[in-house]
C-alpha angles and dihedrals in degrees: 000000000000114000115242123213130191121207115190119202140165123255089260145002101040116151111269096215098043092056106031099046097051091041092054091048091050092050093048088051090057097253126141113238122199124188130214133196130177097266103006096269116145109261125227132202127244102281094214089065090061096053102028126275097238126017088338092305136108093039132116119301119253092256091055092048090049090050090049090053088057091045090057088061094051119112098221093046088055093046105045121174121235117256091246090060095055110124106194093199089065094065139065093201141024114203120196111192128192142231130160109215116108095261088073091071090080090062099036093053100041111127088191091058091046092053089053091047089054091054090050091052094044089052091051091239117160110268126187134183136180130195112326089004088083089066088068088058095045090052094050108097129203104227091210093061102017086225128116117274084240092065108119093013131108113235146159135210139157104327125231091239092057096042094047094046092053090048095050091049096052109023093095088062106024103027112205095357092120095042109075090176135009089249117072116244092240093054094048092048093046088053089061096051131090089238133011085230088068088074109088124203102189123231096290137340093253094051107081112245134189126172127208122197109170109295091351123091123179139176136185115231145333094296088064094052098099094048089043093053094044090050092052093047091050091049093050093046090050088055094054 
């Protein structure tokens, strides 16, 4: 039976690489990929990542932009389902990508999406998040314990070093563009964990890193996207 994957995104400003690279890998592996936005509106990537955030730099790499061009022609991408219509039992994997521009807040703050995420986790479905996507997990609360579903798990996400460096390099021109919230992603995620040591940084930012803890798989930023996607493909194939 064909594996079915759900990728949830906001209406705008998702990270080009973190969506298009895994999507392409999933499609090439023979999986079916469904998209979901808050109301069923077709999502769009952060436009600065297509042309370069600053002086044509810091944007998505050519291979990610090419993959995004293919994604824009995909039927399921152009016909997303609303968050409220998500049926977790229909999917083998939920993927939560990142992005840092302000349009991401719609997705990061959706209680409807968080309710669906809780069901995925309770059903022991495979759940994956990269970069800011881990915030969705940290904000999803288990009503039985009133703690985050990440409590007691080992995870990674956009590190403070990466987020702070990007902000310092661009704030003179783009202001708060790289600061989605006043609190760093790493700090918010850490605050939802049992121990701050449960947050893993990897060996170095430039060495791809992906962390698996049971049914939960997390990664840090676009450079991890290929390893993240390959890890998910191998996990799904192993579960066949």
